[in-house]
N, C-alpha and C positions, 0 to 999 in steps of 0.2 A: 504494499499502499504505500502512496506514494507521501513524502513529510512533506503537506504545507505550509507546515510553519516555517520553512526556508524561504517561502517568499514574503518579502518586506511589505508587499501591499496587505495580502493575506491575514500576517501576525497583525497587524494592525485593525483590518476589522475582529478580528478575533479578541482584543483588547479594546474594543468598542471605540477606534480611536480612527478617524479619516485621512487618508495616506493624499492630499492635496497638495502639499509644496515640495519643495525640491531638496534634493540630497546634499545638494552645495549653491552657493550664491558669491556672486561678486559685487562688490560696493566698491562704484568710483566716486570715492570720499571730496574731489576738490580737483581744480584746474589749473593750478598754480605750480611754476618748477622754478627751479634754478639753471637749467639748461635753456639751450636754444638748438635740439638737433635739428639738425636739415631734415632728416628724412622721416621728422616726426609727425601727422596729421594734426596732432594741437597746437604744436610750439615753433614750430617749423616758418621761420621768417620767408622761406622761398612762398609759401602761399598766405599766411596769414603776420602781418606787423601790429599786429594788437590783438594776442588772445586772449580770451575771456580767463577771470579771476575769480572763480566762483569757489563756494567755502559749502559743502554740505552741514547743516547744525550737528554736533555733537548726540541731542537728546533724536532727531531724526532716524540717524546711523542705529542708535542703540534699539529701536524701535521697528527697524524693520527687523536688526536681528530677531528679538525676542518675537515678534509674528511668526518669521518665519520656521523657529524652534515649537511654536505653538501649534503651525500648521502642520506641520512634519519631524520626523525623527533626523532631523539636519544634523550634518557630522563636519562640514568643514564650509569657512571663511574665507575667501579673498579680499583682501584690501586692495585697492587698485586708485589709478586716476588717469585722469589727461593731464596728467604732469607728475608732480614729486609725493606722495603720502607723508614722508617724515614733514614736510612742510606745514599739516593741518595742525593747527595748533592743539588737538584733542588728540592725537596720536597714541598716545601715554595711556589715556582713560579707554579708546579704545582697546588696545590691547589688551590691557586689563583684564575688562567685560567680556572680550570673545575667552579671552582664557580662565575664566574664571565659572563659564560655562560651559566648560571641559570638551569647545572644538577643536579639532586642528583648524589654523591659522595660517595660511600663506602672504605673504606680503609681498605688493611688486614695491621696488623701490631702485633709483639709481645709488646708493649706497655711500652717496656723496657726502655724509653728515658727518659734524665733528667731533658733537657733543660727546660726553660721556654719558648724562642719562637718556640719552634716547639710543646711546649702543644695548644699554641694561634694560632698556624697554624692549628693543628687535630682537634682542637675545630670547627671547619669552614664543618669538615666532617658529613655527615648527620646518615652515619651508620661506626661502624666499625664490621670488624670481625677480631679476636684476639685470637691468638696460646695459650694455658694454658694448660697447661697438669695438674698440679695441683696446689691448694690453699696450700700446704703448703711447706715452703722454702727448706727442707732438698730432698723433694721426688723430686719437681721442679726441683735443682741443680742437683739430681745425673741423672734427665734424659735429661736432656737442655744444660749443663755447661755451663753456662755464663760468657764470658769473662771479667765482671765485679760483685764483690761479690755484688754492687749495684740494678742488672738487675729487682733483684725481687722486693725489697723494692721500685723500682720505676715504676714496673710493677701494685703493689697493690697501690700505691700515685695514680697513673694515670686511676685507674679502678676507684676509688674513687671519682675523679674529676669530669671525665667523666660522673659519674652514675648521679652526684649532678646536673653537668647542664640539663642530661635530665629531670632530676625532673623540674628542673626551666625552661627550656621552650619547652620540648620534643623532644631534639632532643642533641647528636648523637643517637641512636640506638646502644647496642651493644650486639654483640653474641661471644659466648666465645665457643673455637674448642677443645675438648679435646680428644686424640689419647689416648685410652683405652689399657694399657700395665699393666702385673703383679706388675710393681712398685707402680704401683696409683691404682691399683682396688680398694683396703682396702679403699682409701679416697675419692672413686667416691660418697656416700652419703654426705657425710660431703661439699664435691665440691657444689653438690645441693645445701644446706643450704647456703654455702658462696655465693653461686650468687643470691640465694633468698633473703639474705641479704643489699645486693647492688642494690637490684632493675636492676639487669643484666634482659633483654629482652628474650632471648634465649638463651641456652646451647645446643651442640648438643654432642655426645658422639660417636667416628669413630673408629669402629675396626680397627686392625691394620693387614698389609695384610701380610697372612705366604710367608713368603721367607727365602731362611737358612742363610740369614745376619739376620736375627729375631728371628730368636728361640728363643732365651733368654731374649724376650721381650714378648711375646706373654702370653695370657690369656688363659687359658682352654678355649673350645667351651661350655660349662656346666656352669662354673661361668660367661660368658659373657652373657649365657641366662636366669639365675639367673637374672641376672642384668638389664637386657631386660623385664625381668615378674614386676621386681619391679618399672620400670618407668611405666609399664603400668598400674599398680594396687594402685600408689601413686602418679602420674603427677598430681591430682585435689589438692592436698593438700600444692601444692607451686605456685607462682602468675610466678616464670619462665618458659618460654616453653621450654620442649623435646624433641628432638628428637634424635635417635640411627641411626646410618648408619653403613651396615654392612661391611664385607671384603673386604677392596680397594686397588687396589693397586697387590694383588696377578694376575701373567699373565698366560695363558694355555700355555704357551711352556715352566714354571715355570724360567724365566729369574727373575735374584732377581729383587726387586722391593718393595721400603718402601714406606710409607705414605708424601704425601707433607702436609705440617702444616696447609692446606687451603682445604684439598680434600674433 
């Protein structure tokens, strides 16, 4: 006889709980950023010289989470943004609120902050998805235009800190998200070595969606396919798990569209 209690929906019905909500939700909490990544759909000066600066109230974020918990057996929350999550004034209270609910927490971030209080708070997360277009400071600055000359060094320091923390206690998992452009293409193999040296869990390479505004950033299709072939043939040589996401962002009607940092 089948064990119907293995089905989450049937299990909820048997416990008089209606299964109407998601198991995981992503909340975009703000649109403020300290970077101006040229490939970013929200912050790039190539398409938007005056990006919005919106902040979702902490009270609303808490209500969304509480409603999701009430509607379903939700297990995971992802905190993301059309900017940088660490710039939300309520980010530390948000992290504490989510973890006290016993939920898995992923934070999408560029990890360029330098405040110890933020490091202590972020250390409670279970996973980071990190926007990192290059491990070389000059290439990084050319593409991301940080507002502070310390941003890149902070990113490297935070990666080393959280990577060491992962080795000790098994979390947070770190996944790097690298948008491929003609500026960083020749550094991609070295980026793999860098990620491997820090015991980064995952490394994702994302192809930039073609649009009129992104022409100067695009790597040729042949070069991108060559890199895909390299990953296919050499992935077993590295500890870091890698994947390549093909063109994201191009719309059928040719409306200009760039990538989100966390596509």
